[in-house]
BALO-791897 format. One record per residue (C-alpha): chain; y, z, x negated. Coordinates in nm, 2 decimals. Example, Ala and Ser with C-alpha at 12.3 -4.5 7.8 and 13.67 -1.06 7.14 Angstrom:
<atoms>
- unit | py | pz | px
- A | -0.45 | 0.78 | -1.23
- A | -0.11 | 0.71 | -1.37
</atoms>
This chain:
<atoms>
- unit | py | pz | px
- A | 0.00 | 0.00 | 0.00
- A | 0.35 | -0.04 | -0.10
- A | 0.52 | 0.25 | -0.26
- A | 0.87 | 0.34 | -0.22
- A | 1.03 | 0.30 | -0.56
- A | 1.15 | 0.06 | -0.82
- A | 0.84 | 0.03 | -1.04
- A | 0.70 | -0.30 | -1.15
- A | 0.42 | -0.40 | -0.90
- A | 0.06 | -0.34 | -0.99
- A | -0.01 | -0.70 | -1.04
- A | 0.30 | -0.75 | -1.25
- A | 0.37 | -0.77 | -1.62
- A | 0.00 | -0.73 | -1.70
- A | -0.08 | -1.03 | -1.48
- A | 0.19 | -1.24 | -1.64
- A | 0.05 | -1.17 | -1.98
- A | -0.32 | -1.21 | -1.88
- A | -0.38 | -1.40 | -1.56
- A | -0.16 | -1.70 | -1.64
- A | -0.42 | -1.80 | -1.89
- A | -0.60 | -1.95 | -1.60
- A | -0.47 | -2.26 | -1.42
- A | -0.45 | -2.25 | -1.04
- A | -0.58 | -2.52 | -0.81
- A | -0.48 | -2.61 | -0.45
- A | -0.71 | -2.69 | -0.16
- A | -0.48 | -2.91 | 0.06
- A | -0.59 | -3.26 | 0.13
- A | -0.55 | -3.47 | 0.44
- A | -0.80 | -3.62 | 0.67
- A | -0.79 | -3.86 | 0.97
- A | -1.04 | -3.99 | 1.22
- A | -1.05 | -4.26 | 1.47
- A | -1.13 | -4.11 | 1.81
- A | -0.83 | -3.97 | 2.00
- A | -0.83 | -3.72 | 2.28
- A | -0.60 | -3.49 | 2.47
- A | -0.70 | -3.14 | 2.56
- A | -0.82 | -3.07 | 2.92
- A | -0.65 | -2.74 | 3.01
- A | -0.91 | -2.51 | 3.15
- A | -0.69 | -2.21 | 3.19
- A | -0.87 | -1.89 | 3.28
- A | -0.63 | -1.62 | 3.37
- A | -0.78 | -1.28 | 3.30
- A | -0.98 | -1.40 | 3.00
- A | -0.97 | -1.21 | 2.67
- A | -1.02 | -1.31 | 2.31
- A | -1.36 | -1.13 | 2.31
- A | -1.47 | -1.34 | 2.61
- A | -1.43 | -1.66 | 2.39
- A | -1.51 | -1.57 | 2.03
- A | -1.84 | -1.43 | 1.89
- A | -1.82 | -1.22 | 1.58
- A | -2.11 | -1.38 | 1.38
- A | -2.23 | -1.25 | 1.04
- A | -2.01 | -1.36 | 0.75
- A | -2.10 | -1.47 | 0.39
- A | -1.96 | -1.67 | 0.10
- A | -2.03 | -2.03 | 0.03
- A | -2.08 | -2.21 | -0.31
- A | -1.74 | -2.37 | -0.27
- A | -1.57 | -2.03 | -0.25
- A | -1.51 | -2.00 | 0.12
- A | -1.58 | -1.72 | 0.37
- A | -1.81 | -1.87 | 0.63
- A | -2.00 | -1.75 | 0.94
- A | -2.37 | -1.80 | 1.01
- A | -2.30 | -2.14 | 1.15
- A | -2.13 | -2.25 | 0.82
- A | -1.78 | -2.26 | 0.97
- A | -1.48 | -2.20 | 0.75
- A | -1.34 | -1.86 | 0.87
- A | -0.98 | -1.73 | 0.84
- A | -0.96 | -1.35 | 0.87
- A | -0.60 | -1.26 | 0.95
- A | -0.47 | -0.93 | 1.07
- A | -0.33 | -0.60 | 0.94
- A | -0.42 | -0.28 | 0.76
- A | -0.49 | 0.02 | 0.98
- A | -0.46 | 0.36 | 0.81
- A | -0.52 | 0.59 | 1.10
- A | -0.85 | 0.73 | 0.97
- A | -0.73 | 0.79 | 0.61
- A | -0.69 | 1.15 | 0.49
- A | -0.34 | 1.17 | 0.33
- A | -0.16 | 1.46 | 0.17
- A | 0.04 | 1.64 | 0.44
- A | 0.37 | 1.72 | 0.26
- A | 0.56 | 1.82 | 0.57
- A | 0.35 | 2.06 | 0.78
- A | 0.48 | 1.95 | 1.12
- A | 0.44 | 1.58 | 1.05
- A | 0.10 | 1.42 | 1.07
- A | 0.05 | 1.16 | 0.79
- A | -0.12 | 0.91 | 1.03
- A | -0.09 | 0.80 | 1.39
- A | -0.40 | 0.71 | 1.60
- A | -0.45 | 0.35 | 1.72
- A | -0.40 | 0.34 | 2.10
- A | -0.55 | 0.09 | 2.35
- A | -0.21 | -0.06 | 2.37
- A | -0.22 | -0.12 | 1.99
- A | -0.55 | -0.29 | 2.01
- A | -0.43 | -0.51 | 2.29
- A | -0.11 | -0.60 | 2.10
- A | -0.31 | -0.69 | 1.79
- A | -0.53 | -0.93 | 2.00
- A | -0.22 | -1.07 | 2.17
- A | -0.09 | -1.17 | 1.83
- A | -0.41 | -1.35 | 1.73
- A | -0.56 | -1.10 | 1.49
- A | -0.91 | -1.18 | 1.38
- A | -0.96 | -0.88 | 1.15
- A | -0.84 | -0.53 | 1.06
- A | -0.87 | -0.37 | 0.72
- A | -0.98 | -0.03 | 0.82
- A | -0.89 | 0.24 | 0.57
- A | -1.14 | 0.52 | 0.51
- A | -1.12 | 0.80 | 0.26
- A | -1.39 | 0.94 | 0.03
- A | -1.25 | 1.29 | 0.09
- A | -1.35 | 1.26 | 0.45
- A | -1.68 | 1.08 | 0.41
- A | -1.80 | 1.34 | 0.16
- A | -1.58 | 1.65 | 0.19
- A | -1.86 | 1.87 | 0.05
- A | -2.06 | 1.74 | -0.25
- A | -2.38 | 1.57 | -0.13
- A | -2.31 | 1.60 | 0.24
- A | -2.20 | 1.29 | 0.43
- A | -1.98 | 1.37 | 0.73
- A | -2.15 | 1.17 | 1.01
- A | -1.89 | 1.29 | 1.25
- A | -1.62 | 1.11 | 1.05
- A | -1.84 | 0.80 | 1.03
- A | -1.86 | 0.83 | 1.42
- A | -1.48 | 0.80 | 1.42
- A | -1.50 | 0.49 | 1.19
- A | -1.77 | 0.34 | 1.42
- A | -1.55 | 0.39 | 1.72
- A | -1.26 | 0.20 | 1.56
- A | -1.50 | -0.08 | 1.45
- A | -1.62 | -0.11 | 1.81
- A | -1.27 | -0.11 | 1.95
- A | -1.16 | -0.38 | 1.72
- A | -1.47 | -0.59 | 1.81
- A | -1.40 | -0.54 | 2.18
- A | -1.07 | -0.71 | 2.12
- A | -1.22 | -1.00 | 1.91
- A | -1.15 | -0.86 | 1.56
- A | -1.38 | -0.80 | 1.26
- A | -1.34 | -0.49 | 1.05
- A | -1.32 | -0.48 | 0.67
- A | -1.40 | -0.12 | 0.58
- A | -1.18 | -0.02 | 0.28
- A | -1.25 | 0.29 | 0.07
- A | -0.88 | 0.37 | 0.01
- A | -0.71 | 0.57 | -0.25
- A | -0.36 | 0.60 | -0.40
- A | -0.29 | 0.81 | -0.71
- A | -0.66 | 0.92 | -0.70
- A | -0.65 | 1.20 | -0.45
- A | -0.46 | 1.41 | -0.19
- A | -0.53 | 1.71 | -0.41
- A | -0.30 | 1.63 | -0.71
- A | 0.06 | 1.72 | -0.64
- A | 0.34 | 1.93 | -0.77
- A | 0.39 | 2.27 | -0.60
- A | 0.70 | 2.38 | -0.79
- A | 0.94 | 2.11 | -0.92
- A | 1.08 | 2.37 | -1.16
- A | 0.76 | 2.33 | -1.36
- A | 0.85 | 1.97 | -1.44
- A | 1.00 | 1.92 | -1.79
- A | 1.32 | 1.73 | -1.84
- A | 1.25 | 1.35 | -1.80
- A | 0.97 | 1.40 | -1.55
- A | 0.97 | 1.43 | -1.17
- A | 0.76 | 1.62 | -0.92
- A | 0.47 | 1.43 | -0.77
- A | 0.36 | 1.39 | -0.41
- A | -0.01 | 1.41 | -0.32
- A | -0.17 | 1.09 | -0.19
- A | -0.52 | 1.01 | -0.08
- A | -0.87 | 0.93 | -0.21
- A | -1.12 | 1.16 | -0.38
- A | -1.23 | 1.50 | -0.24
- A | -1.12 | 1.81 | -0.41
- A | -1.45 | 1.87 | -0.58
- A | -1.43 | 1.53 | -0.75
- A | -1.07 | 1.57 | -0.86
- A | -1.10 | 1.69 | -1.22
- A | -0.76 | 1.73 | -1.40
- A | -0.83 | 2.00 | -1.66
- A | -0.52 | 2.17 | -1.54
- A | -0.28 | 1.91 | -1.68
- A | 0.07 | 1.85 | -1.55
- A | 0.11 | 1.68 | -1.21
- A | 0.47 | 1.57 | -1.30
- A | 0.54 | 1.20 | -1.32
- A | 0.64 | 1.07 | -1.66
- A | 0.80 | 0.75 | -1.53
- A | 0.83 | 0.79 | -1.15
- A | 0.52 | 0.58 | -1.08
- A | 0.27 | 0.78 | -0.88
- A | -0.02 | 0.73 | -1.13
- A | 0.19 | 0.83 | -1.43
- A | 0.11 | 1.20 | -1.44
- A | -0.12 | 1.35 | -1.70
- A | -0.33 | 1.50 | -1.41
- A | -0.38 | 1.17 | -1.24
- A | -0.46 | 0.99 | -1.56
- A | -0.72 | 1.26 | -1.66
- A | -0.88 | 1.25 | -1.31
- A | -0.93 | 0.87 | -1.34
- A | -1.08 | 0.91 | -1.68
- A | -1.33 | 1.17 | -1.56
- A | -1.42 | 0.94 | -1.27
- A | -1.49 | 0.64 | -1.49
- A | -1.67 | 0.86 | -1.75
- A | -1.89 | 1.00 | -1.47
- A | -1.81 | 1.36 | -1.56
- A | -2.04 | 1.60 | -1.37
- A | -2.19 | 1.29 | -1.19
- A | -1.88 | 1.23 | -0.97
- A | -1.90 | 0.85 | -1.01
- A | -2.26 | 0.87 | -0.91
- A | -2.16 | 1.05 | -0.59
- A | -1.90 | 0.78 | -0.51
- A | -2.17 | 0.51 | -0.55
- A | -2.41 | 0.71 | -0.33
- A | -2.14 | 0.76 | -0.07
- A | -2.09 | 0.39 | -0.04
- A | -2.46 | 0.35 | 0.01
- A | -2.44 | 0.59 | 0.31
- A | -2.15 | 0.40 | 0.46
- A | -2.32 | 0.07 | 0.41
- A | -2.64 | 0.20 | 0.57
- A | -2.45 | 0.32 | 0.87
- A | -2.30 | -0.03 | 0.93
- A | -2.59 | -0.25 | 0.80
- A | -2.67 | -0.54 | 1.03
- A | -2.34 | -0.50 | 1.22
- A | -2.19 | -0.85 | 1.23
- A | -1.85 | -0.71 | 1.35
- A | -1.82 | -0.55 | 1.01
- A | -1.70 | -0.83 | 0.79
- A | -1.75 | -0.64 | 0.47
- A | -1.67 | -0.35 | 0.24
- A | -1.37 | -0.31 | 0.00
- A | -1.52 | -0.11 | -0.29
- A | -1.20 | 0.07 | -0.40
- A | -0.84 | 0.01 | -0.32
- A | -0.61 | -0.05 | -0.62
- A | -0.82 | 0.14 | -0.88
- A | -0.61 | 0.26 | -1.16
- A | -0.66 | 0.17 | -1.53
- A | -0.61 | 0.49 | -1.73
- A | -0.68 | 0.35 | -2.08
- A | -0.64 | 0.02 | -2.27
- A | -0.80 | -0.26 | -2.07
- A | -1.04 | -0.35 | -2.35
- A | -1.18 | 0.00 | -2.34
- A | -1.21 | 0.03 | -1.97
- A | -1.35 | -0.32 | -1.89
- A | -1.72 | -0.26 | -1.97
- A | -1.72 | 0.07 | -1.78
- A | -1.53 | -0.08 | -1.48
- A | -1.78 | -0.37 | -1.46
- A | -2.07 | -0.13 | -1.47
- A | -1.91 | 0.08 | -1.19
- A | -1.87 | -0.23 | -0.97
- A | -2.23 | -0.34 | -1.04
- A | -2.36 | 0.01 | -0.95
- A | -2.15 | 0.03 | -0.63
- A | -2.25 | -0.32 | -0.52
- A | -2.61 | -0.24 | -0.59
- A | -2.59 | 0.07 | -0.38
- A | -2.44 | -0.13 | -0.09
- A | -2.70 | -0.40 | -0.12
- A | -2.99 | -0.16 | -0.14
- A | -2.86 | 0.01 | 0.19
- A | -2.87 | -0.34 | 0.35
- A | -3.21 | -0.43 | 0.22
- A | -3.38 | -0.42 | 0.56
- A | -3.09 | -0.57 | 0.76
- A | -3.11 | -0.93 | 0.88
- A | -2.80 | -1.02 | 0.67
- A | -2.58 | -0.88 | 0.40
- A | -2.20 | -0.82 | 0.44
- A | -1.91 | -0.93 | 0.23
- A | -1.82 | -0.70 | -0.07
- A | -1.46 | -0.71 | -0.18
- A | -1.36 | -0.62 | -0.53
- A | -1.02 | -0.56 | -0.69
- A | -0.88 | -0.56 | -1.04
- A | -0.81 | -0.22 | -1.21
- A | -0.43 | -0.19 | -1.23
- A | -0.22 | -0.03 | -1.51
- A | 0.03 | 0.11 | -1.26
- A | 0.10 | 0.43 | -1.45
- A | 0.15 | 0.24 | -1.78
- A | 0.18 | -0.14 | -1.78
- A | 0.10 | -0.15 | -2.15
- A | -0.26 | -0.07 | -2.09
- A | -0.32 | -0.41 | -1.93
- A | -0.51 | -0.53 | -1.62
- A | -0.89 | -0.52 | -1.60
- A | -1.02 | -0.83 | -1.42
- A | -1.37 | -0.79 | -1.28
- A | -1.63 | -0.99 | -1.48
- A | -1.95 | -1.01 | -1.28
- A | -2.12 | -1.22 | -1.55
- A | -2.08 | -0.94 | -1.80
- A | -2.32 | -0.72 | -1.60
- A | -2.53 | -1.01 | -1.46
- A | -2.40 | -0.95 | -1.12
- A | -2.49 | -1.20 | -0.85
- A | -2.17 | -1.30 | -0.68
- A | -2.33 | -1.40 | -0.35
- A | -2.11 | -1.25 | -0.08
- A | -1.86 | -1.11 | -0.33
- A | -1.50 | -1.17 | -0.25
- A | -1.19 | -1.10 | -0.47
- A | -0.91 | -0.91 | -0.30
- A | -0.58 | -0.94 | -0.48
- A | -0.27 | -0.77 | -0.32
- A | 0.03 | -1.01 | -0.35
- A | 0.35 | -0.81 | -0.32
- A | 0.55 | -1.07 | -0.51
- A | 0.92 | -1.07 | -0.40
- A | 0.87 | -0.76 | -0.18
- A | 0.81 | -0.54 | -0.49
- A | 0.94 | -0.69 | -0.82
- A | 0.66 | -0.82 | -1.04
- A | 0.80 | -1.12 | -1.21
- A | 0.62 | -1.37 | -0.99
- A | 0.71 | -1.58 | -0.69
- A | 0.48 | -1.56 | -0.39
- A | 0.35 | -1.90 | -0.46
- A | 0.32 | -1.85 | -0.83
- A | 0.09 | -1.55 | -0.81
- A | -0.12 | -1.72 | -0.54
- A | -0.17 | -2.01 | -0.78
- A | -0.28 | -1.77 | -1.06
- A | -0.52 | -1.59 | -0.82
- A | -0.66 | -1.92 | -0.70
- A | -0.72 | -2.03 | -1.06
- A | -0.88 | -1.69 | -1.16
- A | -1.11 | -1.68 | -0.86
- A | -1.22 | -2.04 | -0.94
- A | -1.33 | -1.93 | -1.28
- A | -1.52 | -1.63 | -1.14
- A | -1.66 | -1.84 | -0.86
- A | -1.56 | -1.62 | -0.56
- A | -1.32 | -1.66 | -0.26
- A | -1.00 | -1.46 | -0.24
- A | -0.89 | -1.26 | 0.06
- A | -0.54 | -1.09 | 0.05
- A | -0.63 | -0.74 | 0.14
- A | -0.26 | -0.63 | 0.13
- A | 0.08 | -0.80 | 0.14
- A | 0.40 | -0.73 | 0.33
- A | 0.77 | -0.67 | 0.36
- A | 0.98 | -0.37 | 0.47
- A | 1.30 | -0.49 | 0.62
- A | 1.39 | -0.77 | 0.85
- A | 1.70 | -0.91 | 0.68
- A | 1.75 | -1.29 | 0.67
- A | 1.64 | -1.31 | 0.30
- A | 1.33 | -1.11 | 0.37
- A | 1.23 | -1.32 | 0.67
- A | 1.26 | -1.63 | 0.45
- A | 1.02 | -1.48 | 0.21
- A | 0.78 | -1.37 | 0.48
- A | 0.78 | -1.73 | 0.62
- A | 0.72 | -1.86 | 0.27
- A | 0.42 | -1.63 | 0.23
- A | 0.28 | -1.76 | 0.56
- A | 0.34 | -2.12 | 0.45
- A | 0.15 | -2.07 | 0.12
- A | -0.13 | -1.88 | 0.29
- A | -0.17 | -2.18 | 0.52
- A | -0.16 | -2.42 | 0.23
- A | -0.44 | -2.24 | 0.06
- A | -0.62 | -2.18 | 0.39
- A | -0.66 | -1.81 | 0.30
- A | -0.68 | -1.50 | 0.52
- A | -0.54 | -1.15 | 0.46
- A | -0.41 | -0.83 | 0.61
- A | -0.05 | -0.73 | 0.63
- A | 0.05 | -0.38 | 0.51
- A | 0.05 | -0.22 | 0.76
- A | 0.02 | -0.18 | 1.14
- A | 0.22 | 0.14 | 1.17
- A | 0.33 | 0.41 | 0.92
- A | 0.39 | 0.77 | 1.02
- A | 0.71 | 0.95 | 0.90
- A | 0.47 | 1.20 | 0.74
- A | 0.29 | 0.94 | 0.53
- A | 0.33 | 1.00 | 0.15
- A | 0.49 | 0.66 | 0.13
- A | 0.77 | 0.79 | 0.34
- A | 0.81 | 1.14 | 0.21
- A | 1.03 | 1.22 | -0.09
- A | 1.11 | 1.52 | -0.31
- A | 1.48 | 1.60 | -0.24
- A | 1.66 | 1.91 | -0.38
- A | 1.33 | 2.08 | -0.46
- A | 1.17 | 2.02 | -0.12
- A | 0.95 | 1.75 | 0.03
- A | 1.12 | 1.59 | 0.33
- A | 1.10 | 1.28 | 0.55
- A | 1.43 | 1.11 | 0.51
- A | 1.62 | 0.98 | 0.81
- A | 1.57 | 0.61 | 0.86
- A | 1.33 | 0.36 | 1.01
- A | 0.98 | 0.28 | 0.87
- A | 0.97 | -0.10 | 0.91
- A | 0.62 | -0.23 | 0.94
- A | 0.45 | -0.43 | 1.22
- A | 0.57 | -0.15 | 1.43
- A | 0.87 | 0.07 | 1.37
- A | 0.90 | 0.45 | 1.35
- A | 1.23 | 0.63 | 1.34
- A | 1.22 | 0.92 | 1.09
- A | 1.20 | 1.20 | 1.06
- A | 1.11 | 1.26 | 1.43
- A | 0.83 | 0.99 | 1.43
- A | 0.99 | 0.82 | 1.73
- A | 0.80 | 0.50 | 1.82
- A | 1.05 | 0.21 | 1.82
- A | 0.79 | -0.04 | 1.93
- A | 0.66 | -0.36 | 1.78
- A | 0.85 | -0.55 | 1.51
- A | 0.86 | -0.90 | 1.66
- A | 1.02 | -1.05 | 1.36
- A | 0.71 | -0.98 | 1.15
- A | 0.45 | -1.01 | 1.43
- A | 0.57 | -1.36 | 1.52
- A | 0.51 | -1.48 | 1.16
- A | 0.18 | -1.31 | 1.13
- A | 0.07 | -1.42 | 1.48
- A | 0.14 | -1.79 | 1.42
- A | -0.13 | -2.04 | 1.52
- A | -0.43 | -2.10 | 1.30
- A | -0.80 | -2.20 | 1.32
- A | -1.02 | -1.89 | 1.35
- A | -1.34 | -2.08 | 1.30
- A | -1.36 | -2.43 | 1.16
- A | -1.67 | -2.65 | 1.14
- A | -1.70 | -2.78 | 0.79
- A | -1.39 | -2.72 | 0.57
- A | -1.02 | -2.70 | 0.64
- A | -0.83 | -2.97 | 0.45
- A | -0.48 | -2.92 | 0.58
- A | -0.31 | -2.64 | 0.78
- A | 0.06 | -2.62 | 0.87
- A | 0.18 | -2.37 | 1.13
- A | 0.54 | -2.30 | 1.23
- A | 0.60 | -1.94 | 1.36
- A | 0.93 | -2.04 | 1.51
- A | 0.83 | -2.34 | 1.71
- A | 0.47 | -2.27 | 1.76
- A | 0.38 | -2.62 | 1.63
- A | 0.04 | -2.64 | 1.45
- A | -0.12 | -2.92 | 1.26
- A | -0.47 | -2.89 | 1.11
- A | -0.73 | -3.12 | 0.96
- A | -1.08 | -3.06 | 0.85
- A | -1.40 | -3.24 | 0.76
- A | -1.74 | -3.17 | 0.89
- A | -2.08 | -3.28 | 0.75
- A | -2.23 | -3.33 | 1.09
- A | -2.12 | -3.34 | 1.46
- A | -2.15 | -3.06 | 1.71
- A | -1.98 | -2.76 | 1.55
- A | -1.74 | -2.56 | 1.76
- A | -1.38 | -2.53 | 1.65
- A | -1.18 | -2.22 | 1.77
- A | -0.80 | -2.22 | 1.73
- A | -0.55 | -1.95 | 1.82
- A | -0.20 | -2.05 | 1.93
- A | 0.07 | -1.81 | 2.05
- A | 0.20 | -2.09 | 2.29
- A | 0.15 | -2.17 | 2.65
- A | 0.03 | -2.49 | 2.80
- A | 0.36 | -2.66 | 2.85
- A | 0.52 | -3.00 | 2.77
- A | 0.65 | -2.88 | 2.44
- A | 0.31 | -2.77 | 2.31
- A | 0.05 | -3.02 | 2.42
- A | -0.29 | -3.03 | 2.24
- A | -0.38 | -3.36 | 2.08
- A | -0.69 | -3.43 | 1.88
- A | -0.88 | -3.68 | 1.67
- A | -1.27 | -3.69 | 1.66
- A | -1.30 | -3.38 | 1.88
- A | -1.46 | -3.37 | 2.22
- A | -1.50 | -3.10 | 2.50
- A | -1.15 | -2.98 | 2.42
- A | -1.07 | -2.68 | 2.63
- A | -0.78 | -2.43 | 2.65
- A | -0.82 | -2.08 | 2.77
- A | -0.52 | -1.86 | 2.84
- A | -0.55 | -1.51 | 2.68
- A | -0.29 | -1.24 | 2.65
- A | -0.02 | -1.37 | 2.41
- A | -0.12 | -1.73 | 2.40
- A | -0.42 | -1.96 | 2.41
- A | -0.76 | -2.01 | 2.25
- A | -0.84 | -2.38 | 2.20
- A | -1.21 | -2.47 | 2.16
- A | -1.35 | -2.81 | 2.08
- A | -1.66 | -2.98 | 1.95
- A | -1.67 | -3.21 | 1.65
- A | -1.75 | -3.56 | 1.78
- A | -1.90 | -3.71 | 1.47
- A | -1.94 | -3.63 | 1.10
- A | -1.63 | -3.67 | 0.89
- A | -1.26 | -3.59 | 0.93
- A | -1.10 | -3.45 | 1.25
- A | -0.76 | -3.32 | 1.35
- A | -0.59 | -3.10 | 1.60
- A | -0.22 | -3.06 | 1.68
- A | -0.03 | -2.82 | 1.90
- A | 0.30 | -2.99 | 1.96
- A | 0.42 | -3.31 | 1.80
- A | 0.16 | -3.54 | 1.63
- A | 0.23 | -3.58 | 1.27
- A | -0.03 | -3.77 | 1.07
- A | 0.17 | -3.81 | 0.75
- A | 0.29 | -3.46 | 0.64
- A | 0.51 | -3.41 | 0.34
- A | 0.34 | -3.30 | 0.02
- A | 0.34 | -2.92 | -0.02
- A | 0.61 | -2.78 | -0.24
- A | 0.51 | -2.69 | -0.60
- A | 0.46 | -2.32 | -0.65
- A | 0.63 | -2.13 | -0.93
- A | 0.58 | -1.82 | -1.14
- A | 0.68 | -1.67 | -1.46
- A | 0.64 | -1.87 | -1.78
- A | 0.30 | -1.79 | -1.93
- A | 0.27 | -1.66 | -2.28
- A | 0.00 | -1.91 | -2.33
- A | -0.19 | -2.17 | -2.14
- A | -0.05 | -2.43 | -1.90
- A | 0.32 | -2.41 | -1.81
- A | 0.43 | -2.31 | -1.46
- A | 0.71 | -2.48 | -1.26
- A | 1.02 | -2.27 | -1.24
- A | 1.18 | -2.38 | -0.91
- A | 1.08 | -2.21 | -0.59
- A | 0.97 | -2.44 | -0.30
- A | 1.24 | -2.58 | -0.07
- A | 1.24 | -2.71 | 0.28
- A | 1.23 | -2.57 | 0.63
- A | 1.03 | -2.27 | 0.53
- A | 1.31 | -2.16 | 0.29
- A | 1.58 | -2.13 | 0.56
- A | 1.58 | -1.87 | 0.83
- A | 1.56 | -2.02 | 1.18
- A | 1.56 | -1.71 | 1.39
- A | 1.83 | -1.45 | 1.45
- A | 1.80 | -1.13 | 1.24
- A | 1.67 | -0.84 | 1.45
- A | 1.90 | -0.55 | 1.50
- A | 1.86 | -0.24 | 1.30
- A | 1.97 | -0.02 | 1.58
- A | 1.73 | 0.24 | 1.69
- A | 1.61 | 0.34 | 2.04
- A | 1.85 | 0.63 | 2.03
- A | 2.15 | 0.39 | 1.98
- A | 2.22 | 0.52 | 1.62
- A | 2.24 | 0.27 | 1.34
- A | 1.93 | 0.31 | 1.14
- A | 1.85 | 0.23 | 0.77
- A | 1.52 | 0.07 | 0.67
- A | 1.35 | 0.31 | 0.43
- A | 1.29 | 0.12 | 0.10
- A | 0.93 | 0.06 | -0.02
- A | 0.82 | 0.22 | -0.34
- A | 0.45 | 0.18 | -0.37
- A | 0.19 | -0.05 | -0.25
- A | -0.09 | 0.06 | -0.02
</atoms>
């Protein structure tokens, strides 16, 4: 998640120095076909997304795509949900999280979500060493079922920030000059938080920079007292609970793991840790009819950028990458990291090409709705479409008691006055629900193909007009295409197709689901709105100049996506007072 301060983002300087050694590759080509058809509107008022879509088992393909059991190209798009995480409660009267309501689930579905990234916390899964809290997993199960009832997969994410909720400063007077008191965060249980009594004070303001957090990470990787073994076993218990559940897309091994030592020293240990955890998950699924996706992330030198980034290397530990997915969090231009949005995406695409796995953006997001920010958010959407990637916005809603919001001020932990701007808004410190953030939801909820027979070759979707253009190619006829559009069946948004038959539109809350069958093997197309068979070439991405390897363009993309086309939402709260967006400091 994003923090609230001015540090260099996790994938920042270290990425510039390391990742740019790999050249990126795009996946956008065009396709046409001969047969032409218009959609027959078969509106069914009262239908829901879950009435139309089936959450089939997911896997990875040899060409680095996430596919379902019918081989369809799947785009998983939605948001992070942190309601079940166990965060440090720095202000006793403010809960760090807010439960998801039925209205929330309905609103997610009405914006076309096909997935949630569901945060869980080791400290709640195994609060007592060796004992799995099945009651907590019941809560997780209930969220998974609720998401599925609204047509959404769940990616279960073992979340942490700054290692644990149990490392925090109690008396800021204990912090030497040049250091600052630390908040607690989330992650490991108290019994697995080994700090050797070192200082909790931050040496550079970044939440992982305290000696205590650094020591706790080293003990974890070194498997002191078997704590890493317990983490691996805990994942086995979670995977066993959800084995054979197709509505669970997969498991994110560990959110934004920290690198507490030089990358060259940690890399062998980190790769072994990933292999052990993935082995535990796969063993728990051995008797299931299918395996689920397993998402892995780089180890980030957030506390000290000089340590370098640790990129997972499955080959180093003979790890089979079947169903393994990279999950890189692209906060470029929302938190400074030296990259453009498009530039980092290109780097990630090149890196995952080398490793041989797909990428899914487990976190990204912005925290104000000013004109410049909305331009960036639209650019992110445009590039996500260009690459035909999925991802999860950080985040659905953030409590005023979340550590991301809380600050040490004048020797006390407080929730500053202002507005937490996420996909929903909260006025702080009173935790007043200001309702949905339409400026962001309209961008995230733009039209896209949920399930595509064959492979997507082109995707362009305009969140302002609702216009959509997609092309794909299928190896055989007969597969079913499923497309979400937030538009109604009107004269401005007709559905036109090439090489698709049995085209049908179903009204659902928030828009329509369009289904169609591929008429014959080869290319096919679908438009919502004007037919445009000759799109302009995508803009070139840009990023920081690499220290070695191929050069990167320096100019950001231009065109319609670079200019705001909607009025800026007001920053006036429900109480009528002018409100100030609270600045982000840390990623999720």
